[in-house]
FIVEXLO-497713 format. One line per 8 residues: number of its first residue (from 1); their letters; for each residue x, y, z of N, C-alpha, C, CB. Coordinates in Angstrom, 1 decimal. Glycine has a CB too. Layout:
<sites>
NUM> a> X/Y/Z/X/Y/Z/X/Y/Z/X/Y/Z; ...
</sites>
This chain:
<sites>
1> mglytflk> 0.9/-1.2/0.0/-0.1/0.0/0.0/0.9/1.2/0.0/-1.1/0.1/1.4; 0.6/2.1/-0.9/1.5/3.3/-1.0/1.1/4.4/-0.2/1.5/3.9/-2.5; 1.8/5.4/0.0/1.6/6.5/0.9/0.3/7.2/0.5/2.7/7.5/0.9; 0.1/7.5/-0.9/-1.1/8.0/-1.3/-2.4/7.2/-0.9/-1.1/8.1/-2.7; -2.3/5.9/-1.1/-3.5/5.1/-0.6/-3.7/5.2/0.7/-3.3/3.7/-0.9; -2.7/5.2/1.6/-2.9/5.3/3.0/-3.5/6.7/3.3/-1.6/5.1/3.7; -3.0/7.7/2.8/-3.6/9.1/3.1/-5.0/9.2/2.6/-2.8/10.2/2.5; -5.3/8.5/1.4/-6.7/8.6/1.0/-7.6/7.9/1.9/-6.8/8.0/-0.4
9> idksreki> -7.2/6.7/2.4/-8.0/5.9/3.4/-8.2/6.7/4.7/-7.2/4.4/3.8; -7.1/7.3/5.1/-7.1/8.1/6.4/-8.1/9.3/6.2/-5.7/8.7/6.7; -8.1/10.0/5.1/-9.0/11.1/4.9/-10.5/10.6/4.8/-8.5/11.8/3.5; -10.7/9.4/4.2/-11.9/8.8/4.1/-12.5/8.5/5.5/-11.9/7.5/3.3; -11.7/8.0/6.5/-12.0/7.7/7.8/-12.4/8.9/8.5/-10.8/7.0/8.6; -11.8/10.0/8.3/-12.0/11.3/8.9/-13.4/11.7/8.5/-11.0/12.3/8.5; -13.7/11.6/7.2/-15.0/12.0/6.7/-16.1/11.2/7.3/-15.0/11.7/5.1; -15.8/9.9/7.4/-16.8/9.0/8.1/-17.0/9.4/9.6/-16.3/7.6/8.0
17> keqrkker> -16.0/9.8/10.2/-16.0/10.2/11.7/-16.8/11.6/11.8/-14.4/10.4/12.3; -16.6/12.4/10.9/-17.3/13.6/10.9/-18.8/13.4/10.6/-16.6/14.6/9.9; -19.0/12.6/9.7/-20.4/12.3/9.4/-21.2/11.5/10.5/-20.5/11.4/8.1; -20.6/10.7/11.1/-21.1/10.0/12.4/-21.4/11.1/13.5/-20.1/8.9/12.9; -20.4/12.0/13.7/-20.6/13.0/14.7/-21.8/13.8/14.3/-19.2/13.9/14.9; -22.0/14.2/13.1/-23.1/15.1/12.7/-24.4/14.2/13.0/-22.9/15.5/11.0; -24.4/12.9/12.6/-25.6/12.0/12.8/-26.0/12.0/14.3/-25.3/10.6/12.3; -24.9/11.8/15.1/-25.3/11.7/16.6/-25.8/13.0/17.0/-24.0/11.3/17.5
25> eciaayyd> -25.3/14.1/16.6/-25.9/15.4/17.0/-27.3/15.6/16.6/-25.0/16.4/16.6; -27.6/15.2/15.3/-28.9/15.3/14.7/-29.8/14.4/15.6/-28.9/14.8/13.2; -29.4/13.2/15.9/-30.3/12.3/16.7/-30.5/12.8/18.1/-29.7/10.8/16.7; -29.5/13.3/18.7/-29.5/13.9/20.2/-30.5/15.2/20.1/-27.9/14.5/20.7; -30.4/15.9/19.1/-31.3/17.1/19.0/-32.8/16.7/18.9/-30.8/18.1/17.8; -33.0/15.6/18.0/-34.3/15.2/17.8/-34.9/14.5/19.1/-34.3/14.2/16.7; -34.1/13.7/19.8/-34.4/13.1/21.1/-34.8/14.2/22.0/-33.3/12.3/21.6; -34.1/15.2/22.1/-34.3/16.4/22.9/-35.7/17.0/22.6/-33.3/17.4/22.8
33> rrmralld> -35.9/17.2/21.3/-37.2/17.8/20.9/-38.4/17.0/21.3/-37.3/18.0/19.5; -38.3/15.6/21.0/-39.4/14.7/21.4/-39.6/14.7/22.8/-39.2/13.3/21.0; -38.5/14.7/23.7/-38.7/14.6/25.1/-39.3/15.9/25.7/-37.4/14.4/25.8; -38.8/17.1/25.2/-39.5/18.3/25.6/-40.9/18.4/25.3/-38.9/19.4/24.9; -41.3/17.9/24.2/-42.8/17.8/23.8/-43.6/17.0/24.8/-43.0/17.1/22.5; -43.0/16.0/25.4/-43.6/15.2/26.5/-43.5/15.8/27.8/-43.0/13.9/26.5; -42.4/16.4/28.2/-42.1/16.9/29.5/-42.7/18.3/29.8/-40.5/16.9/29.7; -42.7/19.2/28.8/-43.2/20.4/29.0/-44.6/20.5/29.5/-43.1/21.2/27.8
41> plyddfqk> -45.6/19.7/28.9/-46.9/19.7/29.4/-47.1/19.0/30.9/-47.7/18.9/28.4; -46.2/18.0/31.1/-46.2/17.4/32.4/-45.7/18.5/33.4/-45.3/16.2/32.4; -44.7/19.1/33.1/-44.3/20.3/34.0/-45.3/21.3/34.4/-43.2/21.1/33.3; -46.1/21.7/33.2/-47.2/22.6/33.4/-48.2/21.9/34.4/-47.8/23.0/32.0; -48.5/20.7/34.2/-49.4/20.0/35.0/-49.0/19.9/36.4/-49.6/18.7/34.6; -47.7/19.8/36.7/-47.2/19.8/38.1/-47.5/21.2/38.7/-45.6/19.5/38.0; -47.3/22.2/37.9/-47.5/23.7/38.3/-48.8/23.8/38.7/-47.1/24.7/37.3; -49.7/23.3/37.8/-51.3/23.4/38.1/-51.6/22.7/39.5/-52.1/22.7/37.0
49> wkrgdlsh> -51.0/21.5/39.6/-51.3/20.7/40.7/-50.9/21.6/42.1/-50.6/19.2/40.6; -49.6/22.0/41.9/-48.9/22.9/43.0/-49.8/24.0/43.4/-47.5/23.4/42.5; -50.5/24.7/42.4/-51.4/25.7/42.7/-52.8/25.3/43.1/-51.5/26.6/41.5; -53.1/24.1/43.1/-54.4/23.6/43.4/-55.3/23.6/42.3/-54.9/24.4/44.5; -54.9/23.7/41.1/-55.8/23.8/39.9/-56.0/22.3/39.3/-55.1/24.8/38.7; -55.3/21.4/39.9/-55.4/20.1/39.4/-55.3/19.1/40.6/-54.2/19.8/38.3; -56.1/18.1/40.6/-56.1/17.1/41.7/-54.9/16.2/41.6/-57.5/16.3/41.8; -54.6/15.6/42.7/-53.6/14.6/42.6/-53.9/13.3/41.8/-53.2/14.2/43.9
57> delsdrih> -55.2/13.1/41.6/-55.7/11.9/40.8/-55.5/12.3/39.3/-57.3/11.6/41.0; -55.8/13.6/39.0/-55.6/14.0/37.6/-54.1/14.1/37.3/-56.3/15.5/37.4; -53.3/14.6/38.2/-51.8/14.6/38.0/-51.3/13.2/37.8/-51.1/15.3/39.1; -51.8/12.3/38.6/-51.3/10.9/38.4/-51.8/10.3/37.1/-51.8/10.0/39.5; -52.9/10.6/36.6/-53.3/10.3/35.2/-52.4/10.9/34.1/-54.7/10.8/35.0; -51.9/12.1/34.3/-51.0/12.7/33.4/-49.7/12.1/33.5/-50.9/14.2/33.7; -49.3/11.7/34.6/-47.9/11.1/34.8/-48.0/9.7/34.0/-47.6/10.9/36.3; -49.1/9.1/34.1/-49.2/7.8/33.5/-49.2/8.0/31.9/-50.5/7.1/33.9
65> efhtgnqk> -49.9/9.1/31.4/-50.0/9.4/30.0/-48.5/9.7/29.6/-51.0/10.7/29.6; -47.7/10.5/30.3/-46.3/10.7/30.0/-45.5/9.5/29.9/-45.7/11.6/31.0; -45.7/8.6/30.9/-44.9/7.4/30.9/-45.2/6.5/29.6/-45.4/6.5/32.3; -46.5/6.5/29.2/-46.8/5.8/27.9/-46.1/6.4/26.8/-48.2/5.8/27.6; -46.2/7.7/26.8/-45.5/8.4/25.6/-44.0/8.3/25.6/-45.8/9.8/25.5; -43.4/8.3/26.8/-42.1/8.1/27.0/-41.5/6.7/26.5/-41.9/8.4/28.5; -42.4/5.7/26.7/-42.1/4.3/26.3/-42.0/4.2/24.8/-43.2/3.4/26.8; -42.9/5.0/24.1/-43.0/5.1/22.8/-41.7/5.7/22.2/-44.2/5.8/22.4
73> vyslfcqn> -41.3/6.9/22.8/-40.1/7.5/22.4/-38.9/6.6/22.5/-39.8/8.7/23.2; -38.9/6.0/23.7/-37.6/5.0/23.9/-37.7/4.0/22.9/-37.7/4.2/25.4; -38.8/3.4/22.6/-38.7/2.2/21.6/-38.4/2.7/20.2/-40.1/1.4/21.6; -38.8/4.0/19.9/-38.4/4.6/18.7/-36.9/4.7/18.5/-39.1/6.0/18.5; -36.2/5.2/19.7/-34.8/5.4/19.7/-34.0/4.1/19.8/-34.5/6.3/20.7; -34.7/3.0/19.8/-34.0/1.7/19.8/-33.9/1.1/18.4/-34.7/0.7/20.7; -34.5/2.0/17.4/-34.5/1.6/16.0/-33.0/1.8/15.6/-35.5/2.4/15.1; -32.8/1.2/14.3/-31.4/1.4/13.8/-31.1/2.9/13.4/-31.2/0.5/12.5
81> refllfli> -30.0/3.2/13.3/-29.6/4.6/13.0/-30.1/5.1/11.7/-28.1/4.8/13.0; -30.0/4.4/10.6/-30.4/4.8/9.4/-32.1/5.1/9.3/-29.9/3.7/8.3; -32.7/4.3/10.1/-34.2/4.5/10.1/-34.5/5.9/10.9/-35.0/3.2/10.8; -33.8/6.1/12.0/-33.9/7.3/12.8/-33.6/8.5/11.8/-33.0/7.3/14.1; -32.5/8.5/11.1/-32.1/9.6/10.4/-33.1/9.9/9.3/-30.8/9.5/9.8; -33.6/8.8/8.6/-34.7/8.9/7.7/-35.9/9.6/8.2/-35.0/7.5/7.2; -36.2/9.2/9.4/-37.5/9.7/10.1/-37.3/11.2/10.4/-37.7/9.0/11.4; -36.1/11.5/10.9/-35.9/12.9/11.2/-35.9/13.8/10.0/-34.6/12.9/11.9
89> ewenqtev> -35.3/13.3/8.9/-35.3/14.2/7.7/-36.7/14.3/7.2/-34.3/13.6/6.6; -37.5/13.2/7.2/-38.9/13.2/6.7/-39.7/14.2/7.6/-39.6/11.6/6.7; -39.5/14.2/8.9/-40.3/15.0/9.7/-39.8/16.5/9.5/-40.3/14.5/11.3; -38.6/16.8/9.4/-38.0/18.1/9.1/-38.6/18.7/7.8/-36.6/18.0/8.9; -38.7/17.8/6.8/-39.2/18.2/5.4/-40.8/18.5/5.5/-38.9/17.1/4.3; -41.5/17.6/6.4/-42.9/17.9/6.6/-43.2/19.1/7.2/-43.6/16.8/7.3; -42.4/19.5/8.2/-42.6/20.7/9.0/-42.4/21.9/8.1/-41.6/20.8/10.2; -41.4/21.8/7.2/-41.2/23.0/6.3/-42.3/23.2/5.4/-39.9/22.9/5.5
97> tk> -43.0/22.2/5.0/-44.1/22.3/4.0/-45.4/22.7/4.6/-44.2/20.9/3.2; -45.5/22.5/5.9/-46.6/23.0/6.6/-47.0/24.4/6.6/-46.5/22.7/7.8
</sites>
């Protein structure tokens, strides 16, 4: 293997590493967005409960709803990387066209 081939392979590895890093960042941002969509309403419900605007039974129901949604998000992120990236790209394109 010549030096040129070695350098070409090394640059290719760097591109792959950069691409993987971008993919990880994209997936992490998407995970954060999905979790915020679940947690923000729950946080509001806790505030309502604290003020007395929501009963403990209602809050308990909301916590259960959150848990169900959280399980769905968790199972989504157990999918393979390519599927997640496809889904993220599709959702981003769908949001732009709305």
